[in-house]
C-alpha positions in Angstrom: 120.4 68.1 102.9 119.1 65.8 105.5 119.6 66.7 109.1 120.0 63.8 111.5 116.9 63.2 113.6 114.6 65.5 111.8 111.9 64.6 109.3 113.1 64.5 105.7 110.0 65.9 104.0 110.6 69.4 105.6 107.6 69.3 107.9 107.6 71.7 110.9 105.7 72.4 114.1 103.1 75.0 114.6 105.7 77.7 115.1 107.5 76.8 111.9 110.4 75.0 113.5 111.8 71.7 112.0 110.5 68.6 114.0 112.1 65.5 115.3 110.9 62.4 113.5 111.0 60.2 116.7 108.8 62.6 118.7 106.2 63.8 116.2 103.8 62.5 113.7 103.0 58.9 112.7 100.1 57.0 114.4 100.7 58.5 117.7 99.7 61.9 116.2 96.8 60.5 114.2 95.4 59.0 117.5 94.3 62.5 118.4 92.7 63.1 115.0 90.7 59.9 114.5 88.4 60.8 117.4 87.3 63.9 115.6 86.6 62.0 112.5 84.4 59.4 114.3 82.4 62.1 116.1 82.1 64.3 113.0 80.8 61.3 111.0 78.4 60.4 113.8 77.0 64.0 113.6 76.7 64.0 109.8 75.2 60.6 109.5 73.0 61.3 112.6 71.5 64.1 110.5 71.7 62.6 106.9 70.4 59.0 107.5 67.1 60.2 109.0 66.7 63.7 107.6 64.2 62.5 105.0 61.9 61.2 107.8 62.3 64.5 109.8 61.3 66.5 106.8 58.2 64.4 106.0 57.0 63.6 109.5 58.0 66.9 111.4 58.1 69.6 108.7 55.4 67.8 106.6 57.2 68.0 103.2 56.1 65.7 100.3 58.4 62.8 99.3 60.0 64.3 96.2 60.6 67.6 98.0 62.2 65.9 101.0 64.4 63.8 98.8 65.5 66.8 96.8 66.2 68.8 99.9 68.2 66.0 101.5 70.3 65.6 98.3 70.8 69.4 98.1 72.0 69.6 101.6 74.3 66.5 101.4 75.6 67.8 98.0 76.5 71.1 99.6 78.3 69.2 102.6 80.4 67.4 99.9 80.9 70.5 97.5 82.0 73.2 100.0 85.3 71.4 100.6 86.5 72.9 97.3 86.5 76.3 99.0 88.0 75.0 102.2 90.8 73.2 100.3 91.6 76.3 98.3 91.8 78.5 101.4 94.0 75.9 103.1 96.4 75.4 100.1 96.7 79.1 99.3 96.3 81.0 102.6 95.8 79.5 106.0 97.3 76.0 105.8 95.4 72.8 106.8 95.5 73.3 110.6 94.2 76.9 110.9 91.5 76.3 108.1 90.3 73.2 110.1 90.3 75.2 113.4 88.0 78.0 112.1 85.8 75.7 110.1 85.3 73.3 113.1 83.9 76.3 115.1 81.4 77.1 112.4 80.4 73.4 112.3 79.8 73.2 116.1 77.7 76.4 115.8 75.6 74.9 113.1 75.0 71.7 115.3 74.0 73.8 118.3 71.5 75.8 116.0 70.1 72.5 114.6 69.6 71.0 118.1 67.9 74.2 119.1 65.6 74.1 116.0 64.4 70.6 116.7 64.0 71.1 120.5 62.1 74.4 120.9 58.4 74.1 120.3 58.3 77.6 118.8 60.7 76.5 116.0 58.5 73.5 115.1 55.0 73.2 113.4 52.2 72.6 115.9 49.6 69.8 115.6 46.0 69.8 116.9 44.0 66.6 117.1 46.3 64.9 114.6 46.1 67.8 112.1 49.4 69.6 111.7 50.1 73.1 110.5 52.6 73.8 107.8 56.0 75.0 108.9 56.1 78.9 109.1 58.7 80.9 107.1 60.7 81.5 110.3 60.7 77.9 111.2 61.9 76.8 107.8 64.5 79.5 107.5 66.0 78.8 110.9 66.1 75.0 110.3 67.7 75.2 106.8 70.2 78.0 108.0 71.3 75.5 110.7 71.8 72.8 108.1 73.7 74.9 105.7 75.9 76.4 108.5 77.0 72.8 109.2 77.7 72.5 105.4 79.9 75.6 105.5 81.8 74.3 108.4 82.2 70.9 106.8 83.8 72.6 103.8 86.9 73.6 105.8 87.1 70.4 108.0 86.4 67.6 105.5 89.3 68.2 103.0 91.9 69.1 105.6 91.5 66.6 108.5 92.3 63.6 106.4 95.1 65.2 104.5 96.5 66.6 107.7 96.5 63.1 109.0 98.3 61.8 106.0 100.9 64.6 106.4 102.0 62.9 109.7 103.8 60.3 107.7 107.2 61.1 106.0 107.2 60.0 102.4 111.0 60.0 102.4 111.2 57.6 105.3 110.7 54.0 104.0 109.2 52.8 107.3 106.7 55.7 107.6 105.8 55.3 103.9 104.9 51.8 104.6 102.8 52.8 107.5 100.9 55.4 105.3 99.8 52.6 103.0 97.3 51.5 105.7 96.5 55.0 106.9 93.4 55.7 104.7 92.0 52.2 105.5 92.1 52.8 109.2 91.1 56.4 108.9 87.9 55.4 107.2 87.5 52.6 109.8 87.2 55.3 112.5 84.8 57.2 110.2 82.6 54.1 109.8 82.5 53.6 113.6 80.9 57.1 113.9 78.5 56.3 111.2 77.6 53.0 112.8 76.6 54.6 116.1 74.6 57.2 114.2 72.6 54.7 112.2 72.1 52.2 115.1 71.8 54.5 118.1 71.0 58.1 117.1 68.3 57.2 114.6 66.5 55.1 117.4 66.9 57.9 119.9 65.6 60.5 117.4 62.4 58.5 116.7 61.7 57.2 120.2 63.3 59.7 122.7 63.3 62.9 120.9 65.0 64.7 118.0 66.6 67.2 120.3 68.5 64.5 122.3 69.3 62.7 119.0 71.1 65.9 117.7 72.4 67.0 121.1 74.5 63.9 121.6 76.7 64.3 118.5 77.0 68.1 119.3 78.6 67.3 122.8 80.7 64.5 121.2 82.0 66.9 118.6 83.0 69.5 121.2 84.8 66.7 123.2 86.7 65.5 120.1 87.9 69.0 119.4 89.3 69.2 122.9 91.1 66.0 122.3 92.3 67.1 118.9 94.1 70.2 120.4 95.8 68.1 123.1 97.8 66.6 120.3 99.1 70.0 119.0 102.7 69.6 120.3 103.3 66.4 118.2 101.6 67.4 115.0 103.7 68.0 111.8 102.7 70.7 109.4 103.7 70.9 105.7 105.2 74.1 104.6 103.5 75.8 101.6 106.1 76.1 98.9 104.0 78.0 96.4 101.9 81.1 97.2 99.1 80.2 94.7 99.5 76.5 93.9 96.3 76.5 91.6 97.7 79.2 89.3 99.6 76.6 87.1 96.1 75.3 86.2 95.5 78.6 84.3 99.1 79.4 83.4 99.9 76.2 81.5 96.9 76.1 79.2 97.2 79.8 78.4 100.8 79.4 77.7 100.1 76.3 75.6 97.5 78.3 73.6 100.0 81.2 73.1 102.6 78.7 71.8 100.1 76.8 69.6 102.0 77.6 66.4 105.3 76.4 67.8 106.6 72.9 66.8 107.0 70.3 69.5 110.5 68.9 69.7 111.0 65.2 68.8 112.7 64.5 72.1 110.8 65.5 75.3 114.1 66.2 77.0 114.4 69.4 74.9 111.3 70.8 76.7 112.1 73.4 79.4 112.8 72.0 82.8 114.8 73.2 85.8 118.0 71.6 86.8 117.7 68.9 89.6 119.5 71.2 92.0 116.6 73.7 91.7 114.3 71.0 93.3 116.9 70.1 95.9 117.2 73.8 97.0 113.5 74.5 96.9 112.4 71.2 98.5 109.9 70.6 95.8 109.4 67.4 93.9 110.2 67.1 90.2 107.4 65.4 88.2 108.6 63.5 85.1 107.3 63.8 81.6 104.4 61.7 80.3 103.0 61.4 76.9 99.3 62.1 77.6 97.6 65.4 76.9 100.5 66.3 74.5 98.7 69.6 73.5 99.8 71.0 76.9 103.5 70.2 76.2 103.7 73.5 74.0 103.6 75.4 77.3 107.1 74.0 77.9 108.6 74.7 74.4 111.6 76.9 74.5 111.0 80.0 72.4 114.0 82.3 72.0 111.8 85.1 70.5 109.6 85.3 73.6 110.6 87.4 76.6 108.8 85.2 78.9 110.2 81.9 80.2 108.1 78.9 79.3 106.6 76.7 81.9 108.6 73.8 83.3 107.8 70.2 82.6 106.9 69.7 86.2 104.3 72.6 85.9 102.9 71.1 82.7 102.8 67.6 84.3 100.9 68.9 87.4 98.2 70.3 85.0 98.2 66.9 83.2 97.6 65.2 86.6 94.6 67.4 87.3 93.1 66.7 83.9 93.6 63.0 84.4 92.0 63.0 87.8 89.1 65.0 86.3 88.6 62.2 83.7 88.4 59.6 86.6 86.2 62.0 88.7 83.6 62.1 85.9 83.1 58.4 86.0 82.6 58.4 89.8 79.5 60.6 89.6 77.0 57.8 88.8 78.4 55.6 91.7 77.9 58.6 94.1 74.3 58.8 92.8 73.8 55.1 93.6 75.1 55.8 97.2 72.7 58.7 97.6 69.8 56.1 97.6 71.0 54.9 101.1 69.7 58.0 102.9 66.7 58.7 100.7 64.8 56.2 98.7 66.1 53.1 100.5 64.8 54.7 103.8 61.4 55.6 102.3 61.1 52.1 100.8 61.9 50.6 104.2 59.1 52.6 105.9 56.5 50.6 103.7 57.7 47.1 104.9 57.1 45.1 108.0 59.7 46.4 110.5 58.5 44.6 113.6 61.1 42.6 115.6 59.2 40.7 118.1 56.0 41.9 119.6 57.1 45.3 120.9 60.1 46.6 119.0 60.0 48.3 115.6 63.2 48.8 113.6 63.7 52.4 112.4 63.9 52.3 108.6 67.0 54.4 108.6 68.8 52.0 110.9 69.2 49.6 108.2 72.0 51.8 107.0 74.0 50.5 109.9 74.5 47.3 107.9 76.4 49.4 105.3 78.7 50.5 108.0 79.0 47.0 109.7 80.0 45.4 106.4 82.6 48.2 106.0 83.9 47.7 109.4 84.2 43.9 109.0 85.7 44.3 105.4 88.4 46.8 106.1 90.5 44.7 108.6 90.1 41.7 106.2 91.1 43.9 103.2 94.1 45.4 105.1 95.5 42.4 106.9 94.7 39.5 104.5 93.8 40.7 101.0 96.6 43.3 100.6 99.5 41.0 101.8 98.1 38.1 99.7 97.9 40.3 96.5 101.3 41.9 97.4 102.9 38.5 97.1 101.2 38.0 93.8 101.8 41.4 92.2 104.7 43.0 94.1 102.5 46.1 94.6 102.7 47.5 98.1 98.9 48.1 98.0 98.3 44.6 96.7 96.3 45.9 93.7 96.5 49.4 92.0 94.3 52.2 92.9 92.3 52.0 89.8 91.8 48.2 90.1 90.5 48.8 93.6 88.0 51.4 92.2 86.9 49.0 89.4 86.2 46.1 91.8 84.1 48.5 93.9 82.1 49.7 90.9 81.3 46.2 89.8 80.0 45.3 93.3 77.9 48.4 93.3 76.3 47.4 90.0 75.4 44.1 91.6 73.9 45.9 94.6 71.6 48.1 92.5 70.6 45.0 90.5 69.5 43.3 93.8 67.7 46.5 94.9 65.8 46.3 91.6 64.9 42.7 92.1 63.7 43.3 95.7 61.5 46.2 94.6 60.0 44.0 91.8 59.1 41.5 94.5 57.6 44.2 96.7 55.4 45.5 93.9 54.3 41.9 93.2 53.3 41.5 96.9 51.4 44.8 96.7 49.4 43.6 93.7 48.6 40.3 95.3 47.4 41.8 98.5 45.8 44.8 96.7 47.6 47.4 98.9 46.9 51.0 97.8 47.0 53.2 100.9 50.2 55.1 101.5 50.4 54.1 105.2 49.5 50.4 104.6 52.3 48.1 105.5 53.5 45.6 102.9 53.6 42.1 104.4 57.3 41.7 103.5 60.1 41.8 106.1 62.4 44.8 105.9 65.4 42.5 106.0 64.8 41.8 102.3 66.6 45.1 101.8 69.6 43.8 103.7 71.7 42.4 100.7 71.7 45.8 98.9 72.9 47.6 102.0 75.7 45.1 102.7 76.9 45.0 99.1 77.1 48.8 99.0 79.1 48.7 102.2 81.5 46.2 100.8 81.8 48.2 97.5 82.6 51.3 99.6 85.7 49.6 101.1 87.0 49.4 97.5 85.8 52.6 95.9 85.3 55.2 98.7 88.6 54.6 100.4 90.3 54.0 97.0 89.0 57.3 95.7 90.2 59.2 98.8 93.7 57.6 98.5 93.8 58.0 94.7 93.1 61.7 94.6 95.5 62.4 97.5 98.3 60.3 96.0 97.8 61.6 92.4 97.5 65.3 93.2 100.3 67.7 92.5 102.4 68.2 95.7 101.2 71.7 96.6 97.5 70.9 95.9 96.9 67.8 98.0 94.0 69.4 100.0 92.5 70.7 96.8 93.1 67.3 95.1 91.2 65.5 97.9 88.1 67.6 97.1 87.9 65.6 93.9 86.6 62.8 96.3 84.2 65.0 98.3 82.9 67.0 95.3 82.2 63.8 93.4 79.9 62.7 96.3 78.4 66.2 96.3 77.6 66.3 92.6 76.4 62.8 92.8 73.8 63.9 95.4 72.8 66.9 93.2 72.6 64.6 90.3 70.3 62.3 92.2 68.1 65.3 93.1 68.0 66.3 89.5 67.1 62.7 88.3 64.4 62.3 91.0 62.8 65.6 90.1 63.0 65.1 86.4 61.7 61.5 86.6 58.8 62.6 88.8 57.9 65.4 86.3 58.2 63.3 83.1 56.5 60.1 84.4 53.8 62.0 86.3 52.5 64.0 83.4 48.7 64.1 82.9 46.9 61.2 84.4 50.0 59.0 84.7 51.3 57.9 88.0 54.8 59.1 88.9 57.5 56.4 89.4 58.4 58.2 92.7 55.1 59.5 94.1 54.2 60.3 97.7 52.5 56.9 97.9 55.3 54.4 97.2 52.7 51.6 97.3 51.1 53.1 94.2 54.3 54.1 92.3 56.9 52.4 90.2 60.2 52.6 92.2 61.2 49.5 90.4 61.4 51.4 87.1 63.7 54.0 88.7 66.0 51.4 90.1 66.0 49.6 86.7 67.0 53.1 85.2 69.8 53.4 87.7 71.0 49.8 86.9 71.2 50.7 83.2 73.2 54.0 83.7 75.5 52.2 86.2 76.4 49.5 83.7 77.1 52.1 81.1 79.2 54.1 83.5 81.3 50.9 84.4 82.2 50.7 80.7 83.2 54.4 80.7 85.3 53.8 83.8 87.2 50.9 82.1 87.9 53.2 79.2 89.1 56.1 81.3 91.3 54.0 83.5 92.9 52.5 80.4 94.0 56.1 79.4 95.2 57.2 82.8 99.0 57.4 83.4 100.1 57.6 87.1 102.3 60.3 88.5 106.0 59.9 88.3 108.1 62.1 90.6 111.2 62.4 92.6 110.8 60.8 96.0 114.1 61.0 97.8 116.7 63.7 98.2 119.9 62.1 99.3 123.2 63.9 99.5 122.3 66.0 96.5 121.3 63.0 94.4 117.7 62.7 93.3 116.3 59.1 93.0 113.1 58.6 91.0 110.2 56.6 92.3 108.0 55.7 89.2 105.0 53.5 89.0 105.0 50.8 86.4 102.8 51.4 83.4 102.1 48.0 82.2 98.4 46.9 81.6 97.2 44.7 84.3 94.9 41.6 83.8 91.9 43.7 84.6 92.8 46.1 81.8 93.6 48.9 84.3 97.1 50.5 84.4 99.3 49.4 87.2 
């Protein structure tokens, strides 16, 4: 039953008391959150965008090892949120999981700043000859990096979902505000990334690595102070299930036990609680869909069994996770393409003419700022112009469906890697013409030739990165939204690990015997164009796989409003759109 003045979705304050809708949540609460996101992204990209250069120039690692280590660390940053989300959904809740994890994150940043600042923790050089890093130096440096990865595991999946929790889905006005939330959330994230790739990278290479890492560390501490100032107006969702992930095991196990039972012709004969059960418990009922029908046997009523069957809502929650898993699989290759920005694109840029005027040289990693700039310019245009225009055409509040948004992003990404391949072919042609063979010889080709691939990947990310974050949050079962969001982060993580695996295998296979590796230490005497061509082929194949997976996907259908004991169903239409993706 709705109580006048209070939120309708059952959110509470930090002490567990119901909160007034007028005095809590919405954008005024999110204003305290976006600062942390901006500074955290500044810290992450301040490390990730130039880490490959630090490893090769300061720790003196070879190209393949440095690329592999950057991908392994980045992958860990994006994989650990699975653990953090599970702890939040099952034990501590989003706020307290974020609180503990943010302290671990800051500790890792302080350790990393120390590692690059103290002479005793860095290899020494004499007359231009540098010693290899000692075991202690390597252990301390990588311990710092992976402490940051551990802290990120608890902050990344919970801060964005905690922000989304500030909007009441049962309030039409707040639900409308929430449509733009993820766009503007990512906008703040990109602002932090822009400062990192423009400012921090330059500071690291020209004023010192310690200062370059110290600035985001101080910024992170300041943003946490601001975050806790907003505590009185935050809304917190109440956990309604002690172990929300248990259905993922219980449903398939029950379905297997009931495998010999006959499915009823009418789905309404499957076991489901009465609507009043969902009204009393505050949970949302999820309605039956016809996909993954083998799981329906978990809800078959069996009078001979002493155990009650699973409810349709439980079964549908498991179906949602399987459906998201299908979409997740086809996001791995796009995440692999994204991993090039902080690895091979940077190394490629170091071989080109980076002079701007007579005295200024552009850091190769700073070109990543154009990815961020294109995002920052595209998000307002997408949110203020594209969405309203398409809304008038389609009637969809988002303008286009979530899967259509992903599809457009993946197509743009294929064009980006095609351009990267063409530019690398041109670079190799110039190398042959000028007979360049030395690893430190500069190719007489301006670094801004790389600009189109950066810009296109930025525009693609407005569609697929933000779209994926919103998709996995929106489609997750109600009690698993932090865990659901980790589909987004883990996809990026696995994409980084996949890129590390591909780089390692391609180097070993193509460098056998007397053959030159496609990705050697000397990029002026390698065949990076072949590797980009390989990425183009698998990206095109993956796009076809995405179109197939999206045609099979069925969106979540659940109760959205509880009004005077009457449940109203909010269902998404299931017609096939002109792009072949389900609406």
